[in-house]
C-alpha positions in Angstrom: 126.6 -65.4 -94.6 127.6 -67.2 -91.5 125.5 -69.1 -89.5 124.9 -66.2 -86.7 124.1 -63.9 -89.5 121.4 -66.3 -90.9 120.0 -66.9 -87.2 119.8 -63.1 -86.5 118.0 -62.6 -89.8 115.3 -65.3 -89.2 114.6 -64.4 -85.6 114.3 -60.5 -86.3 110.6 -60.7 -86.6 110.4 -62.6 -83.4 112.4 -59.9 -82.0 110.1 -57.2 -83.3 106.7 -59.1 -82.1 108.6 -59.5 -78.7 109.3 -55.6 -78.5 105.7 -54.9 -79.3 104.4 -57.4 -76.7 106.7 -55.8 -74.1 105.5 -52.4 -74.9 101.9 -53.1 -74.9 102.1 -55.5 -71.6 105.0 -54.1 -69.8 102.9 -53.5 -66.6 101.7 -56.9 -66.5 105.1 -58.6 -67.2 106.5 -56.6 -64.3 103.6 -57.8 -62.0 104.1 -61.3 -63.0 107.9 -61.1 -62.4 107.2 -59.7 -58.9 104.6 -62.4 -58.2 106.9 -65.1 -59.3 109.7 -63.7 -57.3 107.7 -63.5 -54.2 106.6 -67.1 -54.6 110.1 -68.5 -55.1 111.4 -66.4 -52.4 108.7 -67.8 -49.8 109.3 -71.3 -51.1 113.1 -71.0 -50.4 112.5 -69.4 -47.1 114.3 -66.2 -48.1 117.5 -68.3 -48.5 118.1 -66.7 -52.0 116.4 -63.2 -51.8 119.3 -61.3 -53.1 119.7 -63.5 -56.0 116.1 -63.5 -56.6 116.0 -59.6 -56.3 118.9 -59.4 -58.6 117.4 -61.6 -61.2 113.9 -59.8 -61.3 115.5 -56.5 -61.4 117.6 -57.7 -64.7 114.6 -59.2 -66.3 112.6 -55.9 -65.7 115.5 -53.9 -67.3 115.5 -56.4 -70.2 111.8 -56.0 -70.8 112.3 -52.2 -70.6 114.8 -52.2 -73.1 112.9 -54.4 -75.5 109.9 -51.9 -75.1 111.8 -49.0 -75.7 113.4 -50.4 -78.9 110.0 -50.9 -80.1 109.1 -47.3 -79.5 111.8 -46.0 -81.5 110.7 -48.1 -84.4 114.3 -49.3 -85.2 116.3 -51.8 -83.0 119.3 -50.2 -80.8 122.8 -50.9 -82.4 124.3 -51.1 -78.9 123.1 -54.5 -78.0 123.8 -56.4 -81.3 126.9 -54.8 -82.5 130.2 -56.6 -81.5 132.6 -54.6 -79.3 134.9 -52.4 -81.4 138.6 -53.3 -81.5 140.7 -52.0 -78.7 142.5 -48.7 -79.3 146.1 -49.3 -80.5 148.9 -49.4 -78.1 151.1 -46.4 -77.7 
């Protein structure tokens, strides 16, 4: 078993716990992300507004994905599997 396989196996319980927490506290997490984004945007006087909005959106999407994985009861294969080999050239 390679290093990454061992690491994934050891982190699996933590990932499941994070999914549970994301499912239970998703609204609180979203509220916290919005509050942090507003604070940073105010401190930087709007200079990085687009980047802050983009980062906040991506963080919320990640929380949503973790939450949905927990609802299904099993992790989705799409995020953990390596990309398939490209189709053969004709």
